[in-house]
C-alpha positions as CSV (number, residue, x, y, z in Angstrom):
1,M,0.0,0.0,0.0
2,K,1.6,3.2,-1.1
3,M,1.5,6.3,1.1
4,A,-0.2,9.3,-0.4
5,Q,2.4,11.9,-1.3
6,S,1.4,15.3,-0.1
7,I,3.0,18.5,-1.3
8,S,5.8,19.8,1.0
9,T,7.0,23.3,1.1
10,A,10.3,22.4,2.7
11,S,13.4,23.3,0.7
12,P,16.3,20.8,0.4
13,T,18.4,22.9,2.8
14,D,15.6,22.7,5.4
15,I,15.7,18.9,5.6
16,T,19.4,18.1,5.6
17,V,21.2,17.1,8.8
18,D,22.1,20.8,9.5
19,G,18.5,21.9,9.1
20,P,15.9,22.8,11.7
21,P,13.6,20.2,13.3
22,L,11.3,18.6,10.7
23,E,7.6,19.4,10.6
24,G,4.5,18.3,8.8
25,H,4.9,15.9,5.9
26,A,8.7,15.8,6.2
27,Q,8.3,14.7,9.9
28,K,5.8,12.0,8.9
29,R,8.1,10.6,6.3
30,Y,11.0,10.7,8.8
31,E,9.0,8.5,11.2
32,Q,8.0,6.2,8.4
33,F,11.7,5.7,7.3
34,R,12.8,5.3,11.0
35,W,10.4,2.5,11.6
36,F,11.3,0.8,8.3
37,C,14.9,0.6,9.5
38,G,13.6,-1.8,12.2
39,S,12.3,-4.4,9.7
40,R,13.8,-7.8,9.6
41,L,13.2,-7.9,5.8
42,V,16.1,-5.5,5.3
43,G,18.4,-8.4,6.2
44,L,17.4,-10.1,2.8
45,F,19.5,-7.4,1.1
46,A,22.5,-7.5,3.4
47,A,24.7,-8.8,0.5
48,A,24.8,-5.2,-0.7
49,Y,27.4,-4.8,2.1
50,V,30.0,-6.4,-0.2
51,D,30.9,-2.9,-1.5
52,Q,32.6,-2.4,1.9
53,G,35.0,-5.3,1.1
54,M,36.1,-3.7,-2.1
55,Q,38.2,-1.1,-0.3
56,H,41.7,-2.3,0.7
57,D,41.7,-1.1,4.3
58,V,38.4,-2.9,5.0
59,S,39.5,-6.0,3.2
60,D,42.9,-6.2,4.9
61,A,41.4,-5.6,8.3
62,T,39.0,-8.6,7.8
63,W,41.9,-10.7,6.6
64,A,44.0,-9.8,9.6
65,T,41.4,-10.6,12.1
66,G,40.3,-13.9,10.4
67,R,36.8,-13.7,11.7
68,Y,35.1,-13.0,8.3
69,E,36.5,-16.2,6.8
70,N,36.5,-18.5,9.8
71,R,33.6,-17.3,12.0
72,P,31.2,-15.6,9.4
73,L,28.0,-16.5,11.2
74,E,29.2,-15.3,14.6
75,R,30.5,-12.1,13.0
76,N,27.2,-11.5,11.2
77,M,25.2,-12.0,14.4
78,R,27.4,-9.5,16.2
79,T,26.9,-7.0,13.4
80,L,23.1,-7.4,13.6
81,A,23.2,-7.0,17.3
82,A,25.3,-3.9,17.2
83,G,23.0,-2.4,14.6
84,Q,20.0,-2.9,16.9
85,L,21.9,-1.3,19.8
86,V,22.8,1.7,17.8
87,M,19.5,2.2,16.0
88,W,17.1,1.3,18.7
89,G,18.9,1.7,22.1
90,D,18.2,4.8,24.1
91,A,20.6,7.8,23.9
92,E,23.0,6.4,26.5
93,V,23.1,3.0,24.8
94,N,23.6,4.6,21.4
95,A,26.4,6.8,22.5
96,R,28.2,4.0,24.4
97,H,28.2,1.6,21.5
98,L,29.2,4.2,18.9
99,D,32.2,5.1,21.1
100,R,32.9,1.4,21.5
101,L,32.9,0.9,17.7
102,K,35.3,3.8,17.2
103,T,37.7,2.5,20.0
104,L,37.8,-1.0,18.7
105,H,38.3,-0.1,15.1
106,R,41.2,2.2,16.0
107,E,43.0,-0.9,17.3
108,V,42.8,-2.8,13.9
109,K,45.8,-1.6,11.9
110,G,49.0,-3.0,10.5
111,K,50.3,-4.5,7.2
112,G,48.0,-6.3,4.9
113,R,48.4,-9.3,2.7
114,D,50.5,-7.4,0.1
115,G,52.6,-5.6,2.8
116,R,50.7,-2.3,2.4
117,P,49.7,-0.5,5.6
118,Y,46.0,-0.6,6.4
119,S,43.8,0.9,9.1
120,A,40.2,0.0,9.8
121,Y,39.8,3.6,11.1
122,S,41.1,5.4,8.0
123,P,38.6,8.1,7.0
124,R,37.9,6.6,3.5
125,A,37.2,3.1,4.9
126,W,35.2,4.4,7.8
127,N,33.1,6.6,5.6
128,L,32.5,3.9,3.1
129,V,31.2,1.5,5.8
130,Y,28.8,4.3,7.0
131,L,27.5,5.0,3.4
132,S,27.2,1.3,2.7
133,M,24.9,0.9,5.8
134,F,22.9,3.9,4.7
135,L,22.5,2.7,1.2
136,L,21.4,-0.7,2.4
137,Y,18.4,0.9,4.2
138,R,17.7,3.4,1.5
139,N,18.0,1.1,-1.5
140,S,16.0,-1.7,0.1
141,Y,13.1,0.6,1.1
142,T,11.1,0.6,-2.2
143,P,11.5,-3.1,-3.0
144,I,10.3,-4.0,0.5
145,T,7.5,-1.4,0.9
146,G,6.4,-0.7,-2.7
147,D,6.7,3.0,-1.8
148,P,8.8,5.1,-4.2
149,L,11.2,7.8,-2.9
150,T,11.4,11.4,-4.0
151,D,14.5,13.7,-3.9
152,E,13.2,15.1,-0.7
153,D,12.7,11.7,0.7
154,N,16.3,10.8,0.0
155,E,17.5,13.8,2.2
156,I,15.0,12.9,5.0
157,F,16.2,9.2,4.9
158,Y,19.8,10.3,5.1
159,R,18.9,12.4,8.2
160,V,17.3,9.4,9.8
161,V,20.5,7.4,9.7
162,W,22.6,10.5,10.5
163,D,20.7,11.1,13.7
164,K,21.6,7.7,15.0
165,M,25.1,7.4,13.6
166,G,26.3,10.8,12.6
167,S,28.6,11.1,15.6
168,L,30.8,8.5,14.0
169,S,32.0,11.2,11.7
170,F,35.6,12.5,11.8
171,S,35.8,16.2,12.7
172,G,37.6,17.5,9.7
173,R,35.6,18.7,6.7
174,S,37.7,16.8,4.2
175,S,37.6,13.6,6.3
176,G,34.2,13.8,7.9
177,L,31.0,12.2,6.7
178,P,29.0,13.8,4.0
179,R,26.3,16.1,5.5
180,S,23.6,15.5,2.9
181,Y,22.3,12.8,0.6
182,A,23.6,14.7,-2.5
183,E,27.1,15.0,-1.0
184,A,27.0,11.4,0.1
185,M,26.3,10.2,-3.5
186,E,29.1,12.3,-4.8
187,Y,31.5,10.8,-2.2
188,Y,30.3,7.3,-2.8
189,Q,30.8,7.7,-6.6
190,D,34.3,8.9,-6.0
191,L,35.0,5.8,-3.9
192,L,33.6,3.6,-6.7
193,D,35.7,5.3,-9.4
194,N,39.0,5.4,-7.5
195,E,39.2,2.8,-4.7
196,L,36.8,-0.1,-5.0
197,T,38.3,-3.2,-6.6
198,D,38.4,-7.0,-6.3
199,T,39.9,-8.0,-3.0
200,Y,40.5,-10.9,-0.6
201,M,37.2,-10.1,1.2
202,L,35.3,-10.6,-2.1
203,E,37.0,-13.9,-2.7
204,V,35.8,-15.1,0.6
205,G,32.4,-13.5,0.1
206,R,31.8,-15.4,-3.1
207,K,32.4,-18.7,-1.4
208,L,30.2,-17.9,1.6
209,F,27.2,-17.0,-0.7
210,A,27.8,-20.0,-2.9
211,T,27.9,-22.4,0.1
212,P,26.7,-20.7,3.3
213,P,28.1,-22.6,6.4
214,A,25.6,-24.4,8.6
215,P,24.8,-22.8,12.0
216,E,26.3,-24.8,14.9
217,D,22.8,-25.1,16.4
218,L,21.2,-26.4,13.2
219,P,18.8,-29.3,14.2
220,T,20.2,-32.7,13.2
221,A,17.1,-33.4,11.1
222,L,17.9,-30.4,8.8
223,R,21.6,-31.1,8.3
224,P,21.0,-33.6,5.3
225,V,19.0,-30.9,3.4
226,W,21.2,-28.0,4.5
227,P,23.2,-27.9,1.2
228,L,19.9,-27.4,-0.7
229,I,18.5,-24.9,1.8
230,S,21.8,-22.9,1.8
231,R,22.0,-22.8,-2.0
232,V,18.5,-21.3,-2.3
233,A,19.1,-18.9,0.6
234,G,22.4,-17.8,-0.8
235,E,20.9,-17.2,-4.2
236,V,18.0,-15.1,-2.8
237,A,20.4,-13.1,-0.6
238,I,22.9,-12.4,-3.3
239,T,20.2,-11.6,-5.9
240,C,18.5,-9.1,-3.5
241,G,21.8,-7.5,-2.4
242,M,23.2,-7.2,-5.9
243,A,19.9,-5.9,-7.4
244,I,20.1,-2.8,-5.2
245,S,23.8,-2.3,-5.7
246,R,25.5,-0.1,-8.3
247,P,26.4,-1.8,-11.7
248,K,30.1,-1.5,-10.9
249,V,29.7,-3.3,-7.6
250,R,27.9,-6.1,-9.5
251,D,30.7,-6.2,-12.1
252,V,33.5,-6.3,-9.5
253,F,31.8,-9.0,-7.5
254,G,31.2,-11.0,-10.6
255,F,27.4,-11.1,-10.4
256,P,25.6,-11.4,-13.8
257,F,22.2,-9.8,-13.3
258,N,20.8,-11.8,-16.2
259,K,17.2,-12.3,-17.3
260,V,16.5,-15.3,-15.0
261,R,17.7,-13.3,-11.9
262,R,15.7,-10.3,-13.0
263,I,12.6,-12.4,-13.1
264,E,13.5,-13.9,-9.7
265,Y,13.9,-10.4,-8.3
266,A,10.7,-9.1,-9.8
267,I,8.8,-12.0,-8.1
268,I,10.5,-11.2,-4.7
269,C,9.6,-7.5,-5.1
270,R,5.9,-8.5,-5.5
271,V,6.0,-10.6,-2.3
272,L,7.9,-8.3,0.0
273,P,5.4,-5.4,0.2
274,V,2.7,-7.9,1.2
275,L,4.9,-9.3,4.0
276,Y,5.9,-5.8,5.1
277,H,2.4,-4.4,5.4
278,R,0.6,-7.6,6.7
279,L,3.0,-9.4,9.0
280,P,2.5,-8.7,12.7
281,K,5.1,-6.3,14.0
282,R,6.3,-8.7,16.6
283,I,7.4,-11.0,13.7
284,S,8.5,-8.4,11.1
285,M,10.5,-6.2,13.3
286,A,13.9,-6.8,14.9
287,P,13.5,-7.5,18.7
288,L,14.9,-4.2,20.0
289,A,13.0,-2.2,17.3
290,Y,9.8,-3.9,18.3
291,N,10.5,-3.1,22.0
292,R,11.0,0.5,21.1
293,W,7.8,0.5,19.0
294,Q,5.8,-0.9,22.0
295,Y,7.4,1.6,24.3
296,E,6.5,4.6,22.1
297,Q,3.0,3.3,21.5
298,L,2.5,3.0,25.3
299,V,3.9,6.4,25.9
300,S,1.5,7.8,23.3
301,D,-1.5,6.0,24.8
302,L,-0.6,7.2,28.3
303,E,-0.1,10.8,27.1
304,G,-3.5,10.6,25.5
305,T,-5.1,10.3,28.9
306,Q,-3.7,13.6,30.1
307,L,-5.4,17.0,30.2
308,T,-4.1,19.9,28.1
309,S,-5.2,22.4,30.8
310,F,-5.9,22.4,34.5
311,R,-8.3,25.4,34.2
312,P,-11.9,24.7,35.4
313,D,-14.0,22.7,33.0
314,P,-17.2,24.7,32.2
315,E,-19.2,21.4,32.1
316,L,-17.8,20.2,35.4
317,A,-17.4,23.4,37.4
318,P,-20.0,24.2,40.1
319,Q,-23.2,25.6,38.6
320,H,-23.9,27.9,41.6
321,P,-21.7,30.7,43.0
322,A,-19.7,29.8,46.1
323,P,-21.4,31.0,49.4
324,A,-20.4,34.5,50.6
325,G,-17.3,34.4,52.8
326,A,-16.3,30.9,51.5
C-alpha cells in the first residue's frame, strides 16, 4: 500500500542534517523511514554490504582478524546485534556503542596481505562503511515497501541514519562524513571510481554466498538438506543484495544480473510489500526495534489520557456561586 504523497513546502536545505527540526509531511516521512529501519526484511538485502569489502583497508582488516572467513555467522550476528543497539537503544546505549565501535576499530591496523599498511579507522574506509549501511536501508526501502522515494525523501532518509550514527564522523571537513544525501552520493561515486576493486574479502564472500556454512545449532534433522537450503538462501540473498547495488559493484563482485535473476527479483519484489504491510510487527521487526515501538505506543497512549489544561472545565465546574465568605 503506497503512502499518499502530499506537497511539501520544505526546501532541500531545510531537511538536511544541519537543518531545523522537521515538521508536517517531512516529519511523517521521517518517522516512516525510521520504523522501516527496524524491519527484519532489510536483512534479505545484506549482500549489498559487499561494497565495503572492495576497499583495501576494510579487506585487509578482515583478513588480519580472520573472523570474516573462519567465523562468518558469529560475525554477522554481532553485526546485527550492534546495529540494533545503535539504531534502537536509548541515547545512552547509542552513545556507548558508537564510542565502543570507534575505539575497537582504531586498534585494527598493520600491514595487509601485500605488505601495504592498512587501518580499519582510516577516513575513507570508515566513511565507506557508513555510506554502505545507509544505502542498504535506503535502497531496500522501495523493494520492501512498494513506496517510491522522491528527492526530498532521500534527504530525509539520510537524516534518519545520521541522527543515529552521525557522531561516527571525523571532525575534519575533508575527512568527515557527507552532510547531505547529495554530498553522500558524490562521495560514494568517487570511492567507486577510485578505490573499489576486487579483494580478498570478495574472494571469501563469493564462497560464503555459494555455500553458506551451517549454523552450529542447526537441528540434526535439517543437516542432510542444508546444502539445498543454503544454496537457495544464498541465491536469494545475493540476488536481492546485488539488485540494489551499483552496476560497478555487481561487475567487480562478478554477479551477472541476467534475465533469470531479474525475473526472480521481480517476483521477490511482489511478495515483500505484502509481507511488510501484513505481518504482525512482533514478527516483522527486529527485537529491539519492536521493543521501542511498543514503548513509544504505550507512551503515546498514556499521554493521550492527560489534560491539556488544569483550568476549570465549564461542564464540570459548580453551577452555583460559592457562598459568601467561602
